C-alpha positions in Angstrom: 11.0 17.4 -50.6 7.2 16.8 -50.2 5.0 19.9 -49.5 3.8 19.7 -45.9 0.6 21.4 -46.8 -0.5 18.7 -49.3 -2.0 15.3 -48.4 -0.8 11.9 -49.4 -3.1 10.0 -51.7 -6.3 8.8 -50.1 -5.4 5.1 -50.4 -2.4 5.6 -48.1 -4.5 7.3 -45.4 -5.8 4.7 -42.9 -8.7 5.7 -40.7 -8.0 4.5 -37.1 -11.1 5.9 -35.4 -11.4 3.1 -32.8 -9.6 5.4 -30.3 -12.6 7.8 -30.3 -14.3 5.6 -27.7 -11.1 4.5 -26.0 -9.5 5.6 -22.7 -5.7 5.5 -22.1 -4.1 4.9 -18.8 -0.5 6.1 -18.3 1.9 4.0 -16.2 5.1 5.6 -14.9 6.6 2.2 -14.1 9.2 3.2 -11.4 6.3 4.6 -9.3 3.5 2.1 -10.1 4.1 -1.1 -8.3 7.3 -2.8 -7.0 7.3 -6.6 -7.1 10.8 -7.4 -5.7 11.2 -5.0 -2.8 14.1 -2.9 -4.3 12.0 0.2 -3.9 11.5 0.8 -7.7 8.4 -0.2 -9.6 8.9 -2.8 -12.3 7.1 -4.7 -15.1 6.1 -7.6 -12.8 4.5 -5.1 -10.5 2.4 -3.9 -13.5 1.6 -7.5 -14.4 0.4 -8.1 -10.8 -2.1 -5.2 -11.2 -3.6 -6.0 -14.6 -6.9 -7.0 -13.0 -7.1 -3.6 -11.4 -6.7 -2.0 -14.8 -9.2 -4.4 -16.2 -11.7 -3.5 -13.5 -11.2 0.2 -14.1 -12.1 -0.5 -17.7 -9.4 1.3 -19.7 -8.6 0.3 -23.3 -4.9 1.3 -23.7 -2.0 1.3 -21.3 0.8 3.8 -22.1 4.0 2.7 -20.5 6.7 5.3 -19.8 10.2 4.1 -20.8 11.5 0.8 -19.5 14.4 0.5 -22.0 18.0 0.1 -20.8 19.1 3.5 -19.5 21.5 5.1 -17.0 18.4 6.7 -15.6 19.7 10.3 -15.7 16.2 11.4 -16.6 14.3 8.4 -15.2 14.5 6.4 -18.4 14.0 9.1 -21.0 17.7 8.7 -21.7 17.9 5.5 -23.6 21.1 3.5 -24.1 19.5 0.5 -25.8 16.2 0.7 -27.6 15.7 -3.0 -27.9 16.2 -4.3 -24.4 14.6 -3.8 -21.0 16.6 -2.2 -18.2 17.2 -4.8 -15.4 15.7 -2.2 -13.0 12.3 -3.0 -14.5 12.7 -6.6 -15.5 13.3 -8.4 -18.8 12.0 -8.7 -22.4 10.3 -11.9 -21.2 8.4 -9.8 -18.6 7.4 -7.3 -21.3 6.1 -10.2 -23.5 4.1 -11.4 -20.5 2.7 -8.0 -20.0 1.7 -7.6 -23.6 0.0 -11.0 -23.5 -1.8 -10.2 -20.2 -3.1 -6.9 -21.6 -4.3 -8.5 -24.8 -6.0 -11.3 -22.9 -8.0 -8.6 -21.1 -8.8 -6.7 -24.3 -6.3 -3.9 -23.7 -3.5 -2.5 -25.9 0.0 -1.5 -25.0 1.6 1.7 -26.2 5.3 2.3 -25.6 7.0 5.6 -25.1 9.2 6.4 -28.1 12.1 8.7 -27.3 14.0 9.4 -30.5 14.7 13.1 -30.3 17.7 12.1 -28.3 19.5 9.1 -26.8 21.6 8.6 -23.8 25.2 9.6 -24.1 25.9 6.0 -23.2 24.2 4.7 -26.3 26.6 2.9 -28.6 25.6 5.2 -31.4 26.8 8.2 -29.4 29.9 6.5 -28.2 30.9 5.9 -31.8 29.8 9.4 -32.8 32.1 11.1 -30.3 35.0 8.8 -30.9 36.4 11.1 -33.6 35.4 13.6 -36.2 35.9 11.0 -38.9 33.5 8.5 -37.2 30.9 7.0 -39.6 28.3 8.0 -37.0 29.7 11.5 -36.4 26.7 13.0 -38.3 24.2 10.9 -36.3 24.2 13.7 -33.7 24.6 17.5 -33.9 28.2 18.6 -33.6 29.5 22.1 -34.0 32.8 24.0 -33.4 33.0 26.7 -30.7 31.9 30.2 -31.6 34.7 32.0 -33.4 36.8 34.3 -31.2 35.9 32.5 -27.9 37.9 30.1 -25.8 36.5 26.6 -26.2 34.6 25.3 -23.2 34.0 28.8 -21.6 30.7 30.6 -21.3 29.8 32.3 -24.5 31.8 29.9 -26.7 28.7 27.7 -27.3 27.7 27.5 -31.0 24.4 29.3 -30.4 22.6 30.8 -27.5 19.8 28.3 -26.9 18.7 27.4 -23.4 18.3 23.8 -22.3 15.0 22.7 -20.8 17.0 21.5 -17.8 18.9 24.8 -17.2 22.1 26.1 -18.8 23.0 25.9 -22.5 22.0 23.2 -24.9 25.7 22.6 -25.8 28.3 20.4 -24.0 31.9 20.8 -24.9 33.8 17.5 -25.8 37.5 18.0 -25.1 38.5 14.9 -27.0 37.4 16.3 -30.4 37.2 20.0 -29.6 33.6 20.4 -30.6 30.2 20.8 -28.9 27.2 18.4 -29.1 23.6 19.6 -28.9 21.3 18.4 -26.1 17.9 20.2 -25.7 17.5 18.4 -22.3 20.2 16.9 -20.1 23.9 16.9 -21.2 23.5 13.1 -21.0 20.7 13.3 -23.7 22.4 14.2 -26.9 20.0 15.0 -29.8 19.9 12.7 -32.8 20.3 14.3 -36.2 17.2 13.5 -38.1 18.6 15.1 -41.2 20.7 12.0 -41.6 18.7 9.3 -43.4 20.7 6.5 -41.7 19.3 7.8 -38.3 15.8 7.6 -39.6 16.2 4.1 -41.0 17.6 2.9 -37.7 14.7 4.4 -35.8 12.1 2.9 -38.1 13.7 -0.5 -37.9 13.5 -0.4 -34.1 9.9 0.7 -34.2 9.0 -2.2 -36.5 10.8 -4.6 -34.2 8.6 -3.5 -31.3 5.4 -3.7 -33.4 6.4 -7.2 -34.5 6.7 -8.1 -30.9 3.1 -7.2 -30.2 3.3 -3.5 -29.1 0.2 -1.6 -30.3 1.7 1.8 -30.9 3.8 4.6 -29.6 3.5 7.8 -27.6 6.3 9.9 -29.2 8.2 12.1 -26.8 8.8 15.7 -28.0 8.3 14.4 -31.5 7.9 17.9 -33.0 11.5 18.7 -32.1 12.9 16.1 -34.5 13.4 18.6 -37.4 15.7 21.4 -36.5 16.8 24.4 -38.6 20.2 23.0 -39.8 21.7 26.5 -39.5 21.4 26.2 -35.7 21.5 30.0 -35.5 21.1 32.2 -32.4 17.6 32.8 -31.2 16.2 36.1 -29.9 17.6 36.8 -26.4 15.5 36.2 -23.3 15.6 39.3 -21.1 17.5 38.7 -17.9 18.6 35.2 -18.9 22.1 34.2 -20.2 20.5 31.8 -22.8 17.5 32.2 -25.0 14.3 30.3 -24.3 13.0 31.0 -27.8 12.2 27.6 -29.4 11.7 28.7 -33.0 14.9 26.8 -34.2 13.5 23.4 -33.4 9.7 23.5 -32.7 7.9 22.0 -35.8 11.0 22.5 -38.0 11.1 22.6 -41.8 10.9 18.8 -42.4 8.8 17.6 -39.5 5.7 16.7 -41.7 8.0 15.0 -44.2 9.6 12.9 -41.4 6.3 11.9 -39.8 4.8 10.9 -43.2 7.9 8.9 -43.9 7.6 7.2 -40.5 4.0 6.3 -41.4 5.1 4.8 -44.7 8.0 2.8 -43.3 6.4 1.6 -40.1 2.6 1.8 -40.0 1.1 1.9 -43.6 1.3 -1.9 -44.3 0.0 -2.9 -40.9 -3.6 -3.7 -39.8 -5.6 -0.9 -38.3 -5.7 -0.6 -34.5 -2.3 0.9 -33.8 -2.0 4.2 -32.0 0.4 7.1 -32.9 0.4 9.9 -30.3 2.8 12.8 -30.6 3.9 14.9 -27.6 4.4 18.4 -29.0 5.4 21.2 -26.7 4.6 24.7 -28.2 2.6 23.2 -31.1 0.0 25.5 -32.6 -3.5 24.5 -33.3 -2.9 25.2 -37.0 0.0 22.7 -37.0 -2.0 20.2 -35.0 -4.7 20.1 -37.6 -2.1 19.1 -40.2 -0.5 16.5 -37.8 -3.7 14.8 -37.0 -5.7 15.0 -40.3 -6.2 11.3 -41.1 -5.8 11.9 -44.8 -2.3 13.1 -44.2 -1.2 9.9 -42.5 1.0 11.4 -39.8 -0.4 11.1 -36.2 -3.7 10.1 -34.6 -3.5 12.9 -32.0 -1.1 15.3 -30.3 -0.4 16.2 -26.7 -0.4 20.0 -26.6 0.5 22.1 -23.5 -1.4 25.3 -23.9 -3.9 24.6 -21.1 -1.2 23.4 -18.6 0.9 26.5 -19.2 -1.9 29.0 -18.3 -0.8 29.2 -14.6 2.9 30.0 -15.6 3.6 33.7 -15.1 5.5 35.0 -18.1 5.7 31.4 -19.4 7.9 30.4 -16.4 6.7 27.3 -14.5 8.8 28.3 -11.5 6.6 31.4 -11.2 3.3 29.8 -10.6 0.2 32.0 -10.8 -3.6 31.7 -10.3 -5.5 30.0 -13.1 -8.6 31.8 -14.4 -11.3 29.4 -15.5 -12.2 31.7 -18.4 -8.7 31.3 -19.8 -8.9 27.5 -19.4 -12.3 27.4 -21.2 -11.0 29.6 -24.0 -8.0 27.4 -24.5 -9.7 24.0 -24.4 -12.7 25.3 -26.4 -10.4 26.7 -29.1 -8.9 23.2 -29.5 -12.3 21.6 -29.6 -13.5 23.8 -32.4 -10.2 23.8 -34.2 -10.1 20.0 -34.5 -13.8 19.5 -35.0 -13.7 18.9 -38.7 -10.2 17.3 -39.1 -8.0 15.7 -36.6 -8.5 14.7 -33.0 -7.8 15.9 -29.4 -6.0 14.2 -26.6 -7.6 15.1 -23.3 -5.6 15.2 -20.1 -5.2 17.1 -16.8 -1.9 15.4 -15.7 0.9 13.1 -16.6 4.4 12.3 -15.4 5.5 15.8 -16.2 2.6 17.7 -14.6 1.5 18.1 -10.9 -1.5 16.2 -9.5 -4.7 17.4 -11.2 -6.8 17.7 -8.0 -4.2 19.9 -6.4 -3.8 22.1 -9.4 -7.3 22.5 -10.8 -9.4 21.3 -7.9 -9.5 21.4 -4.1 -7.3 18.8 -2.5 -8.6 19.6 1.0 -12.2 19.3 2.2 -13.6 18.9 -1.4 -10.9 16.5 -2.7 -13.3 13.7 -3.8 -15.9 16.0 -5.2 -13.5 18.1 -7.1 -11.6 15.1 -8.4 -14.8 13.7 -9.8 -15.8 17.0 -11.2 -12.5 17.4 -13.0 -12.8 13.8 -14.4 -16.4 14.4 -15.6 -15.6 17.7 -17.4 -12.5 16.3 -19.1 -13.8 12.9 -20.2 -17.0 14.4 -21.8 -15.0 16.6 -24.2 -14.5 15.5 -27.7 -11.2 13.5 -27.8 -9.4 10.6 -26.2 -9.0 10.9 -22.4 -5.8 10.0 -20.6 -5.7 8.9 -17.0 -2.4 9.3 -15.2 -1.8 6.6 -12.6 -3.4 7.6 -9.2 -5.6 10.2 -10.8 -8.4 7.7 -10.6 -7.9 7.7 -6.8 -7.7 11.5 -6.4 -4.0 11.4 -5.4 -2.6 14.8 -4.5 0.6 16.8 -4.6 3.3 16.0 -2.1 4.6 18.4 0.5 8.3 17.7 0.1 10.4 18.5 3.2 13.3 20.0 1.3 15.4 19.7 -1.8 17.0 16.4 -0.6 13.6 14.8 -0.9 13.3 15.6 -4.6 14.5 13.3 -7.4 13.7 15.1 -10.6 16.7 16.4 -12.6 14.7 19.4 -13.8 14.0 20.4 -10.1 17.5 19.7 -8.9 19.2 21.6 -11.8 16.9 24.6 -11.3 17.4 24.7 -7.6 21.2 24.6 -8.0 21.1 27.4 -10.7 18.7 29.6 -8.7 20.4 29.3 -5.3 23.9 29.2 -6.6 24.4 31.1 -9.8 21.5 33.6 -9.2 21.9 33.7 -5.4 18.1 33.4 -4.6 16.8 32.5 -1.2 16.6 28.7 -0.9 13.3 28.9 1.0 11.7 31.0 -1.7 13.0 28.8 -4.4 11.5 25.7 -2.7 8.2 27.5 -2.4 8.2 28.4 -6.1 9.0 24.8 -7.0 6.3 23.2 -4.8 3.1 23.7 -6.9 4.1 22.6 -10.4 7.2 20.3 -10.0 7.2 16.9 -11.7 8.0 14.9 -8.5 4.4 15.6 -7.4 3.3 13.1 -10.0 6.0 10.6 -9.3 5.3 9.6 -5.7 4.3 6.0 -5.6 0.8 4.8 -6.3 -1.1 4.4 -3.1 -2.4 0.9 -3.1 -3.4 0.5 0.6 -2.9 2.1 4.0 0.0 -0.2 5.0 3.8 0.4 4.9 4.9 2.3 1.8 1.3 2.4 0.8 1.5 -1.2 -0.5 3.9 0.0 -3.3 6.9 -1.8 -2.1 8.2 -4.0 0.8 11.4 -2.0 0.7 12.3 1.6 0.8 10.7 3.5 -2.1 13.0 5.4 -4.5 11.0 8.6 -3.7 8.9 9.4 -0.6 5.4 8.1 -0.3 2.7 10.7 0.3 1.6 10.3 4.0 -2.0 10.8 3.0 -1.9 7.3 1.6 -3.5 6.1 4.9 -6.7 7.9 3.7 -6.3 7.9 -0.1 -5.7 4.4 -1.5 -7.0 1.9 -3.9 -8.0 -0.7 -1.3 -10.5 1.8 0.2 -11.9 2.8 -3.2 -12.1 -0.1 -5.6 -15.3 -1.6 -4.0 -16.8 1.7 -2.6 -19.6 2.9 -4.9 -19.2 6.6 -4.1 -15.4 6.6 -4.5 -13.4 8.6 -7.1 -12.3 5.2 -8.6 -15.9 4.1 -9.1 -16.7 7.5 -10.7 -14.0 7.0 -13.2 -15.4 3.5 -14.0 -18.8 5.1 -14.7 -17.2 7.7 -17.0 -15.3 5.0 -19.0 -18.4 2.9 -19.3 -20.4 5.9 -20.6 -17.8 6.6 -23.3 -18.0 3.0 -24.4 -21.8 3.0 -24.5 -22.8 6.4 -25.8 -21.7 7.4 -29.3 -22.5 11.0 -28.5 -19.5 11.1 -26.2 -17.1 9.7 -28.7 -18.4 11.4 -31.9 -20.8 14.2 -31.0 -20.2 17.8 -31.7 -19.1 20.3 -29.0 -20.6 23.6 -28.1 -19.1 25.8 -25.3 -21.6 27.6 -23.1 -21.1 30.4 -20.6 -17.6 31.2 -21.8 -17.3 34.3 -19.6 -18.5 32.6 -16.3 -15.6 32.7 -13.8 -16.7 29.5 -11.9 -18.9 27.3 -14.1 -17.6 25.1 -17.0 -20.6 24.3 -19.3 -20.9 22.7 -22.7 -23.2 20.5 -24.8 -22.5 17.5 -26.9 -24.9 16.5 -29.7 -25.1 13.5 -32.1 -28.3 13.1 -34.1 -31.2 13.3 -31.6 -29.1 12.8 -28.5 -27.8 15.7 -26.5 -25.7 16.0 -23.3 -25.4 19.1 -21.1 -22.2 19.0 -19.0 -21.8 21.4 -16.0 -18.9 21.7 -13.6 -18.5 24.1 -10.7 -14.8 25.0 -10.4 -15.3 26.7 -7.0 -16.2 26.0 -3.4 -19.2 28.4 -3.6 -22.7 27.5 -4.8 -23.4 28.8 -8.4 -26.6 29.8 -10.1 -26.6 28.5 -13.7 -28.6 29.8 -16.7 -27.7 28.1 -19.9 -30.4 29.8 -21.9 -32.5 26.7 -22.2 -34.8 26.0 -19.3 -35.8 22.7 -20.7 -32.5 21.2 -19.5 -33.7 21.3 -15.9 -36.2 18.5 -16.7 -33.7 16.4 -18.6 -32.5 13.1 -17.2 -29.5 13.2 -14.8 -27.0 10.8 -16.5 -24.2 11.3 -14.0 -23.3 13.5 -11.0 -21.0 13.7 -8.1 -23.7 14.6 -5.6 -26.7 12.4 -4.8 -29.6 14.0 -6.6 -29.6 17.3 -8.5 -33.0 19.1 -8.4 -32.0 22.0 -10.6 -29.2 23.3 -12.9 -27.7 25.3 -10.0 -24.5 23.8 -8.7 -23.3 23.1 -5.2 -19.5 23.4 -4.3 -17.4 21.6 -6.9 -20.5 19.9 -8.3 -20.6 18.1 -11.6 -23.7 17.1 -13.5 -24.3 15.6 -16.9 -27.9 15.6 -18.3 -29.2 13.7 -21.2 -32.1 14.3 -23.5 -33.2 12.7 -26.8 -35.5 13.5 -29.6 -37.7 16.4 -28.7 -36.1 16.8 -25.3 -38.1 14.0 -23.6 
């Protein structure tokens, strides 16, 4: 087995640094645009909005899963990796989407979900058919715990907790064994210890790249390698199952698997493809290894440290106040840790996170100002920025009227467990769910002020935010002072100024409770970035009075006579050479 702390030979490491100056836009297709009036977004809806994406100026579109799926987890449960679910369209539609993006100078990255499949995938159907099935070992099967009645609580092979509530094991009466599912019971985990599984996955990936796809965002990719012992984890106090993840986060063969994937899928292809790994619980030290170009594993990882800071005791259903000093310490640590080797992905939100302006900004009176400030601060870090659909409009969280308005399996399972098994007050449970639940990000994109916000001519699969009458693309695309126009300016600056893509990063004022401040430097070019994360004016001293005379490159207020900041103000100043 290769040593994960050694690097492949230099001639196998391909530098793909084009993405330093790129911006990625994530599309959650069922909520983006509906072309046929069935209430669900689809590929043709995306095709119809390509000019919008081109006008925004993004370089890469990341498409959440559109494969065939029973939709238990909105497409992250795949029953056929090489076909499109009719809910979203057809392979011909996807081919047209690829062509349309390429014609406009954009790339397409597909979601790759290979930690698990759907329980309706033919591989799993064959695996569960009998203990003698040739594909039995394609998934994780284990007998009940000795001394326990099969199928009863406590008989599970280990004590791990599922991400979607309950245990990670589901009992299969036909064969008398349990199968592992870190997520829904309809998402059985693939056994990557089996080389046949890996070969099948690599063949599928090559099939998509041959079709014109430009890379993959790899879902929970650091869960692929599990400790084959599948032993019990340390107990979680007050919980029937353990939330300790040490048995499957960055397991013993994960670097080996990713290096093998590179050799079998990417190594012989031209530069320009993108490999992004979503990695819950990844450490900075591991991320350096995963993203070191010389090691030929991934281009960047999605880490979750900064979006877990407002979880009390690590529990997203116990939301707490976020301290800016904690946010700066986290993001600053990742900036410095990946400064010499590797690369950062930059994001505030995605399909699994609430709306950024509601979480980190002020979605009331200062919505537009704080949405711009958040964008400016994020995009001027070192790394590749990701825009989640609607973020460029300043879309907000949704005030859901009750549990019946929710659609997310994580929310529904938690609500049932909390109000049923634990006997908690339903009103209190709904209140705890409201700030951070995933459905906040999944309400339809607000295209105009008309019926269903222009998303669909039918009844949307999930409720439309009523503030679409004020917050929508039709109002913003041609308005110079809109959130959309501010994003366009940020993207253009990243394309035009090498200091944004490749400059160094220095955090300033790390202990300030309201001001986010840093510099970027490349050669004789310097940027000073300031963001006020509060509704109160802030006096700012960065220790260099010369910055007050530097050129204002971008701001979210008109004019900025000093370094002091107005409520939710963002400024970026530029100086070159000797500061002139």
